[in-house]
C-alpha positions as CSV (number, residue, x, y, z in Angstrom):
1,X,0.1,0.5,0.1
2,X,1.4,3.5,-1.1
3,X,2.0,6.2,1.0
4,X,0.5,9.6,0.5
5,X,2.3,12.9,1.8
6,X,-0.3,15.2,2.7
7,X,0.6,19.3,2.2
8,X,0.1,20.6,5.4
9,X,-2.9,22.9,6.5
10,X,-3.5,26.3,7.4
11,X,-4.9,25.4,10.5
12,X,-1.5,23.7,11.8
13,X,0.1,26.7,11.3
14,X,-2.2,28.5,13.1
15,X,-0.8,29.4,16.6
16,X,-4.1,31.4,17.5
17,X,-6.8,32.7,15.2
18,X,-7.7,35.7,18.1
19,X,-3.7,36.7,18.5
20,X,-2.2,38.0,15.4
21,X,0.9,38.9,17.4
22,X,1.2,35.1,18.5
23,X,5.3,34.0,18.0
24,X,6.4,31.1,15.5
25,X,7.2,27.8,16.9
26,X,10.1,27.6,19.3
27,X,12.8,25.8,17.9
28,X,13.3,24.3,21.2
29,X,10.5,22.1,20.3
30,X,11.7,18.5,19.5
31,X,9.4,17.8,16.7
32,X,6.7,19.1,14.6
33,X,4.0,16.9,16.3
34,X,4.9,18.9,19.0
35,X,3.9,22.1,17.4
36,X,0.9,23.2,20.1
37,X,-1.1,25.7,17.7
38,X,-4.7,26.6,19.8
39,X,-7.3,24.5,20.6
40,X,-9.8,26.2,18.9
41,X,-8.9,26.5,15.9
42,X,-9.7,22.6,15.0
43,X,-11.6,22.5,11.8
44,X,-12.3,19.4,9.1
45,X,-10.2,20.3,6.8
46,X,-6.7,18.3,9.2
47,X,-5.7,15.4,7.8
48,X,-6.4,12.3,10.1
49,X,-5.3,12.2,13.3
50,X,-4.5,15.6,13.6
51,X,-7.1,16.5,16.2
52,X,-5.3,14.1,18.8
53,X,-2.6,15.8,19.2
54,X,-2.2,17.7,22.6
55,X,-2.2,21.6,22.1
56,X,-1.4,24.6,24.1
57,X,-3.0,28.0,23.5
58,X,-1.6,31.1,22.3
59,X,-1.6,32.5,25.6
60,X,0.8,30.1,27.0
61,X,3.3,31.0,24.0
62,X,3.8,34.0,25.3
63,X,6.8,36.1,25.8
64,X,8.4,33.9,23.4
65,X,8.2,30.8,25.5
66,X,10.2,32.3,27.8
67,X,8.6,31.5,31.2
68,X,9.4,32.9,34.7
69,X,8.8,30.7,38.1
70,X,5.4,30.9,39.7
71,X,3.9,31.1,36.0
72,X,1.0,28.5,34.8
73,X,2.0,26.8,31.6
74,X,-1.1,24.7,31.2
75,X,-4.2,23.1,33.5
76,X,-5.0,20.5,31.1
77,X,-4.4,16.9,32.6
78,X,-3.5,15.7,29.5
79,X,0.3,17.3,29.9
80,X,3.0,15.2,31.6
81,X,5.4,17.7,33.8
82,X,8.9,17.1,33.7
83,X,12.3,19.2,34.3
84,X,11.9,22.6,35.4
85,X,7.7,22.3,36.3
86,X,5.5,21.7,39.3
87,X,2.5,20.7,40.0
88,X,0.6,20.0,42.9
89,X,-1.1,16.7,44.0
90,X,-4.5,16.5,42.8
91,X,-7.0,15.2,45.2
92,X,-9.1,12.2,44.0
93,X,-12.2,13.8,46.0
94,X,-14.1,14.6,42.4
95,X,-13.3,14.9,38.9
96,X,-13.4,18.9,39.2
97,X,-11.0,19.2,41.4
98,X,-8.4,16.4,40.0
99,X,-8.4,18.9,37.0
100,X,-8.1,22.0,39.0
101,X,-4.8,20.4,40.7
102,X,-3.4,19.3,37.6
103,X,-2.1,22.8,37.0
104,X,1.4,22.6,35.4
105,X,3.8,25.7,36.9
106,X,7.2,26.8,35.6
107,X,10.3,27.0,38.5
108,X,12.6,27.8,36.6
109,X,13.2,30.9,34.4
110,X,14.2,29.7,30.5
111,X,11.9,28.7,27.6
112,X,9.2,25.7,27.6
113,X,10.5,22.7,25.6
114,X,7.7,19.5,24.5
115,X,8.5,16.3,23.6
116,X,5.2,14.8,22.9
117,X,3.3,15.1,26.2
118,X,6.0,16.0,28.6
119,X,6.6,19.5,29.2
120,X,10.1,21.1,30.6
121,X,11.9,23.8,30.9
122,X,15.9,24.6,30.1
123,X,17.5,27.1,32.6
124,X,18.7,29.8,31.0
125,X,21.4,29.6,33.8
126,X,22.7,25.8,35.2
127,X,25.4,24.4,36.8
128,X,27.8,21.5,35.3
129,X,26.5,18.2,36.2
130,X,29.4,15.6,35.7
131,X,29.5,12.3,33.8
132,X,32.2,10.0,33.1
133,X,35.1,10.8,30.8
134,X,34.6,14.6,30.6
135,X,37.8,16.6,31.2
136,X,37.1,19.2,33.6
137,X,39.4,21.7,35.4
138,X,38.8,21.9,39.2
139,X,40.2,24.3,42.3
140,X,41.6,22.4,45.4
141,X,39.1,23.3,48.0
142,X,40.2,21.3,51.3
143,X,42.4,18.0,51.8
144,X,40.9,15.5,53.7
145,X,42.3,11.8,54.9
146,X,43.8,10.2,51.4
147,X,41.4,12.3,49.2
148,X,41.0,16.2,48.4
149,X,37.9,17.6,47.9
150,X,37.7,19.8,44.2
151,X,35.5,22.7,42.9
152,X,34.0,21.7,39.5
153,X,31.4,24.0,39.2
154,X,29.0,21.0,40.1
155,X,26.3,21.5,42.7
156,X,28.5,18.9,44.7
157,X,32.2,19.1,45.6
158,X,33.7,16.6,43.6
159,X,36.8,14.0,45.2
160,X,40.2,13.5,44.2
161,X,41.8,9.8,45.9
162,X,45.5,9.9,46.8
163,X,45.5,6.3,44.9
164,X,43.8,8.3,41.7
165,X,47.1,10.4,41.1
166,X,50.7,9.6,39.7
167,X,53.4,9.8,42.4
168,X,56.6,11.4,42.0
169,X,59.3,9.4,39.7
170,X,56.2,7.7,38.0
171,X,56.5,4.9,41.2
172,X,53.6,2.6,41.5
173,X,52.6,0.9,44.5
174,X,50.0,1.4,47.2
175,X,49.7,4.8,49.6
176,X,50.6,4.6,52.8
177,X,50.2,6.5,55.9
178,X,53.6,8.2,55.1
179,X,51.8,9.8,51.8
180,X,48.3,11.2,53.4
181,X,51.1,12.8,55.6
182,X,52.7,14.5,52.5
183,X,49.5,15.0,50.5
184,X,49.9,19.0,50.8
185,X,53.5,18.9,48.9
186,X,51.2,17.4,45.9
187,X,48.1,19.7,45.8
188,X,47.4,22.2,48.5
189,X,44.1,24.2,48.8
190,X,43.9,26.2,45.9
191,X,45.7,24.6,43.4
192,X,44.4,24.4,40.1
193,X,44.4,21.2,38.0
194,X,42.9,19.3,35.4
195,X,41.2,15.9,35.5
196,X,39.1,13.5,34.3
197,X,35.8,12.0,35.2
198,X,36.2,8.9,36.5
199,X,32.9,8.2,37.9
200,X,29.7,9.4,39.4
201,X,27.6,8.2,42.6
202,X,24.6,6.9,42.3
203,X,23.2,7.9,45.5
204,X,24.7,11.3,46.1
205,X,25.9,12.0,42.5
206,X,29.3,12.9,44.0
207,X,32.1,12.9,40.8
208,X,35.2,11.0,41.2
209,X,38.6,12.3,39.6
210,X,41.7,10.3,38.3
211,X,44.9,12.3,36.9
212,X,46.7,9.1,36.2
213,X,47.7,10.6,32.4
214,X,51.0,12.8,31.8
215,X,48.4,15.5,30.6
216,X,46.9,15.8,33.6
217,X,47.9,17.4,36.9
218,X,48.6,21.1,38.3
219,X,48.1,23.5,36.0
220,X,50.8,26.7,35.8
221,X,52.0,29.4,33.7
222,X,48.7,30.8,32.5
223,X,45.5,32.0,33.1
224,X,42.4,30.9,34.2
225,X,39.1,31.7,32.0
226,X,35.9,31.2,33.3
227,X,32.5,30.8,31.1
228,X,30.5,28.8,32.6
229,X,26.6,29.5,33.6
230,X,24.6,28.9,30.7
231,X,22.7,26.2,30.3
232,X,21.1,26.2,27.2
233,X,24.1,23.9,25.4
234,X,25.9,26.6,24.8
235,X,29.2,26.4,26.5
236,X,32.5,23.9,25.8
237,X,31.8,21.1,23.5
238,X,31.7,17.4,24.2
239,X,33.4,14.7,22.3
240,X,35.8,17.1,20.6
241,X,39.7,17.7,21.5
242,X,39.8,19.6,24.6
243,X,43.5,20.6,24.9
244,X,45.4,21.9,22.0
245,X,48.0,24.3,21.1
246,X,47.7,27.2,18.8
247,X,50.5,28.5,16.7
248,X,50.3,32.4,17.8
249,X,51.8,35.2,15.8
250,X,54.3,35.6,18.6
251,X,56.7,32.5,17.4
252,X,56.8,33.8,14.0
253,X,60.5,34.1,13.0
254,X,61.3,32.5,16.6
255,X,62.5,29.0,17.5
256,X,60.8,26.1,17.6
257,X,58.1,26.1,20.3
258,X,58.2,29.6,21.0
259,X,55.2,31.6,21.1
260,X,52.9,28.6,21.0
261,X,50.0,28.2,23.5
262,X,48.3,25.5,25.0
263,X,44.4,25.8,25.7
264,X,42.9,23.8,27.7
265,X,38.7,23.5,27.5
266,X,36.9,21.8,30.4
267,X,33.4,20.9,29.9
268,X,32.6,22.1,33.3
269,X,33.3,25.7,31.9
270,X,36.5,26.2,33.7
271,X,39.3,26.7,30.4
272,X,43.0,27.4,31.0
273,X,45.5,29.3,28.7
274,X,49.2,28.7,29.4
275,X,52.4,29.0,27.8
276,X,52.8,25.5,25.7
277,X,55.7,23.2,27.0
278,X,57.7,20.9,24.9
279,X,58.1,18.0,27.5
280,X,61.0,16.7,25.6
281,X,63.2,20.3,25.5
282,X,61.7,20.7,29.5
283,X,63.9,17.3,30.4
284,X,66.5,18.4,28.6
285,X,67.0,21.5,30.1
286,X,66.3,19.7,33.3
287,X,68.5,17.4,33.0
288,X,71.5,19.9,32.0
289,X,70.4,22.2,35.0
290,X,70.9,18.8,37.1
291,X,74.2,18.2,36.1
292,X,75.4,21.8,36.0
293,X,74.3,21.6,39.8
294,X,76.2,18.2,40.6
295,X,79.0,19.2,38.9
296,X,79.2,22.9,41.2
297,X,78.5,20.5,43.9
298,X,81.8,18.3,43.5
299,X,82.3,15.0,43.3
300,X,80.4,14.3,47.0
301,X,76.9,13.9,45.0
302,X,76.0,11.7,42.3
303,X,73.5,10.9,40.9
304,X,70.6,8.3,42.1
305,X,67.7,7.5,41.9
306,X,66.0,10.0,45.4
307,X,67.9,12.6,43.4
308,X,66.0,11.9,40.5
309,X,62.7,11.6,41.9
310,X,63.1,15.0,43.7
311,X,63.7,16.8,39.9
312,X,60.3,14.7,38.4
313,X,58.6,16.0,41.9
314,X,59.4,19.4,41.6
315,X,58.4,19.4,37.4
316,X,54.5,18.1,38.3
317,X,53.9,19.5,41.5
318,X,55.5,22.5,41.6
319,X,53.7,25.9,42.2
320,X,56.4,27.8,40.6
321,X,55.6,29.7,37.3
322,X,58.8,29.9,34.7
323,X,59.5,33.3,32.9
324,X,57.1,34.2,30.0
325,X,58.0,36.5,27.4
326,X,55.7,39.9,26.4
327,X,55.1,38.7,23.1
328,X,54.2,35.3,24.8
329,X,52.1,36.7,27.3
330,X,50.1,39.2,25.2
331,X,48.8,36.2,23.1
332,X,47.6,34.4,25.8
333,X,45.8,37.5,26.9
334,X,44.2,37.7,23.3
335,X,43.0,34.1,23.2
336,X,41.4,34.1,26.8
337,X,39.4,37.6,25.1
338,X,38.5,35.4,22.2
339,X,36.9,32.7,24.6
340,X,35.1,35.3,26.5
341,X,33.4,36.6,23.4
342,X,32.6,32.8,22.1
343,X,30.5,32.8,25.4
344,X,28.9,36.3,25.7
345,X,28.0,35.9,21.8
346,X,26.4,32.4,23.2
347,X,28.6,30.6,20.6
348,X,29.9,27.1,20.9
349,X,33.5,26.9,22.5
350,X,35.7,24.3,20.6
351,X,39.1,23.9,19.1
352,X,37.5,25.2,15.6
353,X,35.9,28.0,17.1
354,X,38.7,29.1,19.0
355,X,41.5,29.3,16.0
356,X,39.1,31.0,14.0
357,X,38.1,33.4,16.7
358,X,41.8,34.0,16.7
359,X,42.7,34.6,13.6
360,X,39.8,37.1,13.1
361,X,41.2,38.8,16.2
362,X,44.6,38.6,14.8
363,X,43.3,39.9,11.4
364,X,41.3,42.4,12.5
365,X,43.5,44.1,15.0
366,X,46.2,44.9,12.5
367,X,43.9,46.5,10.4
368,X,43.1,49.1,13.0
369,X,47.0,49.4,13.3
370,X,46.9,50.1,9.8
371,X,44.1,52.9,9.9
372,X,45.5,54.3,13.0
373,X,48.1,55.6,10.7
374,X,45.8,57.2,8.7
375,X,45.1,60.4,10.7
376,X,41.8,61.5,7.7
377,X,40.5,57.4,8.6
378,X,40.9,58.0,12.9
379,X,39.2,61.7,12.4
380,X,36.1,60.3,10.7
381,X,35.5,57.4,12.2
382,X,35.6,59.7,15.4
383,X,33.2,61.9,13.9
384,X,30.8,59.3,13.2
385,X,30.9,58.0,16.7
386,X,32.3,54.7,15.7
387,X,33.5,52.6,18.7
388,X,36.3,50.9,18.0
389,X,36.3,48.1,19.9
390,X,32.7,46.9,19.7
391,X,33.6,47.0,15.7
392,X,36.5,44.6,16.5
393,X,34.6,42.2,18.5
394,X,31.6,42.5,15.8
395,X,34.2,41.1,13.3
396,X,35.3,38.5,15.2
397,X,31.9,36.9,16.0
398,X,31.3,37.7,12.5
399,X,34.2,35.6,11.1
400,X,33.3,32.5,14.1
401,X,29.5,32.4,12.7
402,X,30.3,32.8,9.1
403,X,33.4,30.2,9.2
404,X,35.6,33.0,7.6
């Protein structure tokens, strides 16, 4: 039997004949079957089965579907409440009282999202909810027994067990009481670190982190950027490469690795922009410094495993920042500004958008420097009241949105 596709009727697109100023269907609706026109606009011209779909009145679509806490969404008993909604317990005395108790009220500010008969609200601002495998950045809040408490912008503090970190020198052994006494030599209150979510508690939802990788550990030589707070899918993209290196203009004409900047994007909205460190070159430099130090101390000091562990310990868990030249610091600040602009413009933050924004910022700034040399152009822009910084921000956002 063949399937005949009928064209959409006018009644399906009508969002309330009594209010011509009703907004268009929200993009948050999951399917075309959940478009909610006025229930009074039913007619015999609809295709079969269309009249059985639940509808919301046009008055419930006002203000572009941005609801506020306490606002009534619907009072029809056929709808089910989801996240961000509240419904008082309906008494079972009579049918009238039951229908009156089926009123669904918004408890969060945000747009209405409909999935079949389920009504939910996507919050405008929300905290991070951890998932296994997420790359997150956090700050040490407290040092407890055999674990650290870490703030990862979640409703509850995460925990980093002592058994889930790398010991100095890469030693693989069981943790002892002596290791617990030295926990503050690894991480102490206020330290920033990058880690991975290893597990989430089923009962309390507390995330458990680990740093058993050379990519994870304490953060230094950089700037912290916080872009969290959006609950509409805006923020760092999951499933993309979140730790990458950007070849900045500060490295042009310099040595290998000079001027490169590392960017770490945490799914929880915490980002870190720092000077690039080449592990091989850094290890070679450390080795040369260690040999020079031992040669200056004389033959009384020799190479030993304990000295090697001490050097590795100072490198992994050191809180001392290295010297960073002015050009690299300038590029770090520029990348931080680009990440902030992407968050303010409600754009996705990943490797592609950050690199596009940085390239557009460099190009636009060079053009502005050329224009500043032209006194006539500067005078004309001042007379027209053009804000050069605002124009620069608009160009960066347009370059990312347009793919330029």
